[in-house]
C-alpha positions in Angstrom: 3.9 -24.6 -6.4 7.1 -22.9 -8.1 9.5 -20.5 -5.5 11.7 -19.2 -8.5 8.0 -16.5 -10.5 8.3 -13.2 -9.0 6.0 -11.3 -6.8 3.9 -8.5 -7.8 5.8 -6.2 -6.5 8.6 -7.4 -7.6 7.8 -6.5 -10.9 7.3 -3.2 -10.1 10.7 -3.1 -9.7 11.9 -2.1 -13.0 15.3 -0.6 -12.9 18.8 -2.5 -11.9 18.8 -2.6 -8.3 15.4 -0.8 -8.0 13.9 -3.1 -4.4 17.3 -0.3 -3.0 15.5 3.1 -3.6 12.1 2.3 -2.2 10.1 4.0 -4.6 7.7 1.1 -5.2 6.8 0.9 -1.4 6.4 4.9 -1.8 4.6 5.0 -5.1 2.2 1.8 -3.8 2.0 3.3 -1.0 1.3 6.5 -2.2 -1.9 5.3 -3.9 -3.5 3.3 -0.9 -3.5 6.8 0.7 -5.1 8.8 -2.6 -7.4 5.8 -3.5 -9.5 7.0 0.0 -10.0 9.8 -1.1 -11.8 9.5 -4.1 -14.7 8.4 -1.9 -16.7 11.6 -2.5 -16.1 10.3 -6.1 -15.2 7.5 -7.0 -16.6 5.3 -3.6 -15.8 2.3 -4.9 -12.2 3.1 -6.0 -12.0 3.1 -2.4 -11.7 -0.7 -2.0 -8.3 -0.7 -3.8 -6.6 1.1 -0.8 -6.5 -2.3 1.2 -4.5 -3.9 -1.7 -2.2 -1.1 -2.4 -1.8 -1.1 0.8 -0.2 -4.3 1.6 1.7 -4.4 -1.0 3.0 -0.9 0.2 3.8 -2.4 2.8 6.0 -5.9 1.7 7.3 -4.0 -1.4 8.7 -1.9 1.7 9.7 -4.2 4.2 11.3 -6.0 1.8 13.5 -2.6 0.4 14.4 -2.8 4.0 15.7 -6.1 4.5 17.5 -6.2 1.6 19.5 -2.8 2.6 18.1 0.3 1.1 21.1 1.2 -0.2 20.5 5.4 0.2 19.3 7.0 3.0 16.1 8.5 0.4 15.8 4.7 0.3 15.8 4.3 3.3 12.7 7.2 3.9 10.9 6.7 0.5 10.6 3.1 1.5 9.4 4.4 5.5 7.1 6.7 3.6 5.4 3.5 2.2 5.6 1.8 4.7 3.5 4.4 6.9 1.1 5.9 3.4 -0.1 1.7 2.8 -0.6 1.3 7.0 -2.8 4.4 6.6 -4.8 2.9 3.4 -5.2 0.1 4.8 -6.6 1.6 8.4 -8.4 4.0 6.6 -10.0 0.9 4.7 -11.0 -0.9 7.6 -11.7 2.0 9.8 -14.6 2.1 6.5 -15.6 -1.0 6.4 -15.9 -0.3 9.7 -18.1 2.6 9.8 -20.1 1.0 6.2 -21.2 -1.5 9.4 -22.5 0.4 11.8 -24.5 2.4 9.6 -25.9 -0.6 7.6 -27.0 -1.9 11.4 -28.6 2.0 11.9 -30.9 2.4 9.1 -31.4 -1.8 9.4 -32.7 -1.0 12.7 
């Protein structure tokens, strides 16, 4: 396996030094959190909350480990991690709720 290939979250950092801004983490985390809000209108869109949330957490942690240059970059990374975590937890809660409703209806 070639380790020189960029990861998916690396491709989101378009600007030079983009990993230092935390904006990619913030955008992914906001996407994960907003995907949960589409439940009434687009129920299957909620499934995007899991991969977006995981990518947001991974990207935010990577930005913090590399050393986000400005305090705003650290804030954006931490906010992205928090929103991504909420997206993952919300997705998990919806899956548990779906399972419980399915069990209640089947009995």
